[in-house]
N, C-alpha and C positions, 0 to 999 in steps of 0.2 A: 504493500500500500504506500502511495505517496502521501506525505504528511504536510498539510497546509496549516501552519501554526499562526495564530493571532496572539501577539504578546501585548496584553493590556485590555481590560474590559471596560474602558471608559466610553465616552461619546464616539470616538473614532473606531475603536475596536468592535463595539457592538454593532455599529453601522456596517462594518465589513461583514460581520456574521449575517445580518439581515440581507445585505446585498447578495451574498453568496447563495443563501437558501431560497431567495426569490427566483433564482435561475436554476439551471441544471448542473448538478455536481457529478462528475464522472464517478463510476462505481469503484474505481481504484484510488480515489482521493479521500483521505480522512481529514475532517476539519477539527482542529483542536484550539480551544480558547484557554489562555493561561492568564491567571490573575492572582494577586496575593490575598484578595478578599473574596468572600462567597456571594457577592452581589455587586451590581453596578451602583456607584454613588453619584449623586447629582452635584457635581463640583460647582456649578454656577450658583448653588444655594448654600455653599459652605459658610458664607458670611452670616446667615441666619442661625446655623448651628453654633457658630462661635459666640454670637450675641445672646443666645438663649431663647430665641423666638421660634425655633424649629427643633423638633426632636431628632435624635439619631435615626430612629425608625422611619420618619417621614422622608428622609433623603436616600433611602435604599430602594433600589429597583431590581427585581429578580433578573438574572441573566436570561437571554433568549432560550426557549425550550423547544429545540428542533430535534426530531428523531435523527440520530446520526452525529449530533454535535457532542464532542467530548470536552469536558471542562476539567482543567487541572489547576489546583491551587498550589502556590509556592512563591517564595521570594527569590527573584532572579538575581544572581550575583554578577554574571557577565555573559557576553555573546562571543562565540567563536565563528566569525564569518567564513573563515577558510575551511573549517571542518563541518560547517553547517550544524551547529548544535548550540543549545541553550544550557547554561550551567546555573544551578540553584544553590542557595545557601545550605539547603538540606535536600537529600534525595538524589536520584540518578539524573544525569543530563538528559535532555530531550533533543533528538535529532529532527531536522526538518528538511523538506525538499523546497518548499516555498515558505516565506516568513513575512508577516506584517509587524513592524515595530510601531506600537501605538502606546508608548509609555508615559506620555504627558510631560509635565514640567515640574520644576521645583523652584524655590525662591532664588532670586539673584541678589546676593548681598553686596555686590560691587566692591569686593575686597575691603569693606569697611570693618575696622577692628571691633570685635565684640558683637557685631550685628547678629550672627547666628546664635551666640551663647545667651544674649540678654534680650532677645525679642521673641514674640510668639508668632506662629505661622498659621496660615489657613490653606496650605497647599496639599494636605492629605487629610483623610478622615481621622487618623489618630492624632495628628497635630491640632486639628480643630477641636477635638475633645479636650485636649490639654489647654488650649486657648480658652474654651468655654469655662473650664474650672478656674483659670486665673481671673478672667473678667468677672465672673459671677460670684466669686469668693472675695472680690475686692471690697474693701470697707466703703461705707458711704463717703462721698466727697473725694474719693481717690482720683488721682490724675491719670487719665488714660490717653496715650498718644498713639495715633495711627500714622505710620510712616508711609507716605505715598498718597497722592491725591488723584489717582486714576479711578477706574470703575470699582475695583475691589475695595479700595480704601474708603471711597464714598459710601458704598453699600454697608460696610462694616460699621462705620461711624453712625450712619442714620439708624440702622437696626439696633445698635447698642443704645442710642439715645432713647428709642422706644422701649427697650427692655429695662434700662437702668437710668431713669430720669435723675437719680441722685448723684451720678458721676460727673466729673469735670472732664469733658472729652475735647480733644484737639486733633486736627489733621495737620501733619507737618509735611510740607512739600518743597522741593527745590525750585519749582517753576513759579511763574507769575500768577497762575490761576489754576483752579481745580479743573479736572477733566480736559486737559490740554488737547486731547485727540478729538474733542467735540467742538462744535461751533460756540462762539462767545455767548450767544443767547442761551444755550442750554447750560453752559457753565455759570452764567449769571443767575439763572433760575435756581440752580443747586446751591450756590453761595448764599442766596437770599433765604432759602429754606433753612440752611444751617444757622444763619444769623438769628432767624426767628425761633429756632429751637435750641439756642444757646450752645452750639458747637463751634468752638474756635477754629479758625483756619489760619495757619501760619505759612506764608509763602517766602520764597527766596532763602530757604534754609538749606545750606549744604552741610550735611552731617559728616563729621570726621570720625566719630567713634561712639559706641554704646558702652555704658558701664552700668553696674547695678544701681538702679534708681535715677539714672541721668542719661541724657542725650547730649553729646558734645558736638558743637558746631563752631564755625569759624569766628562767630561773634560772642560765644559764651556757652551756656548750657541750659537745658530744659529739664526740670525735674519730672520724673515719671515713675508711677507705681507699677503700671503695666504698659509695655510697648508692643504694638502689633505691627508686623512687617508686611507691607503690601507694595513694596517699591520695585517691582519688576520680577520677571520670570526668566528661567533658562531651561534648556532641555534636561531631561533626567540624566543622572550621573552615568548610567550605563551607556547612554548614547554619546555623552561627552567623551567616554573612554574609547569609542570606536575610531579606528584609524582610517577615516574616509573624509572626503572633501566636505567642508562646511562653510556656511556664510559667516558674517561678522557676529551674528548672535549665537553662533554655535549650532545652528540647525543644519541638518544634512541636505546637501545639494542633490537634486534628483533629476531624472529625465522626464519627458512629457507624460510618462505613465507611472510616475511616483516611485520609480525603482532607483536603487543605488546603481549608477552606471557600471561600476566594476563588479557589481553583484546583482545582476538583473533578477535573481530569484528572491531578492529582498525588497519589499515595499516599506516606505516610512509614511506614517499617517499622523496628522494632528500637530501638536505643539513642537514635536521634534523635527518636523519637515520644513524645509525652506520653500515657502509659498508666496505668491504675490499679494497676500493680504495678512493682516494681523492674526495671531493665534486666537481661536475662539471655539466654543463647543459647536457652534453652527458650521464653521469651516471644517472642523474635524469630521462631523457627520456627513457633510457633503462629499468630502474627499473619501471617507470610508465607503460610502455607497458606490462611488466610482471605482474604487479598487476592487470591489466585488464584481463589477461589470468587466473590468479589465481582465481579471483572472479567468472569467468565463470565456472571453474572447480568446485568450491565450490557450486555454485548454482545447479550444476548437481549431487552433492554429490559424486564427483570423487576426487581422489588424484591428486593434481597438478603435472604436468611434465614440467620441465623447463630446458632450456639450459643456461649455464653460460653467463652472460652479457659480451660482447666483446667490449672493448673501441677501437676506431679507431686511437686515437692519440690526441695530443694537439697542437693547432695552436695559434700563437700570432702575432700581427701586430706592425710594426714600421712605423706609418704613413700610407699613402695610397699606397706606392710603394715597401715596403720591409716588410719582416716577418721572422718568425722562428717557429720551432716546432719539434715534435717527431711524426713520423708515424710508429707505431710498434717499431722496433729497429733503424729505419733510422732517422738520424738527418738532418733536412732540414733548409736552410737559404736562404734569398734573395727574389726574386720576386715570385717564385713559391708558397711558403707557403702563401704569401699574397693573391694570386689569389685563392688558395684553400679555404682560410678563407672566401673570398667574395662569393664563391660558396656555402659554408656551410650556410652563412647568407641568401642567396637567397632561399635555400631549407627550412630553418626555417620559413621564411616569408610565404612560400606556403605550409607548413605542409607536406613536402616531406622528407622521411628518415626512 
């Protein structure tokens, strides 16, 4: 049997599974999904888990249940592209004939001293649980600092304000305004919301180091009881260790069919892939479905025919009643984008889309 292995059961990996099983899988091909957890977790909602407004159970989605799909659980330690095998921290290696790497991302600490040691993360289910404990065990009037004014930082700060109105919350960012990737109108709406809800926004802060209880920057320091890091992402460490061509962000350079040029049996999907758009769950899902189609074409010895991935937009939440986003060229703020995001979440839980 030829083994087609999907490494990672996130948005991209599960989309590959759905794409494969919607088509015809040759009788001599075995599909194997590998993940360290026994469920898919909705990473776009990790901010709510960390803030305490969503439960662990709410963010779990069962893996696809297809006849013929094998699911293996384990913590991957490394990949051997030459020998075509996956090595685990425990257990026997897994060999593959074709592989999809969909391992997602981790925090980018930008070589800032103490950032990893003295901040909380929301990049994994386990780290979110730890961050939840730190934030929700904080004493009243504690000073909470969110490092990074992008989408994740904004959502964490807003959700935490709703969860813990007693805390002193600030967003610390090196840029001139929140949500620099969004138009000024959207950024202005979000800044106004934070002002009205007594969340401080600190701009033009270049952090030099983190220490216990303090954030050091070029003009002084900011006292902090709990610091949450949302200041950028980088590919998973296993991908960073691969000796293949990468872009400046460390993402793997691919051909038009999302394959590593020197290893065409290996596809890369999602946050680890060098794509013409920013990493997102939506992009990973779109690419994942296409990889499923590409595999089917290749099994039939046909040249793949693909349509460009079309992203529908980006939505963010400000607590449970307000939101913001971009839908095509339209800028949306208020209750409507929050309702839309709730609908997208429902669809993700039910594998619709």
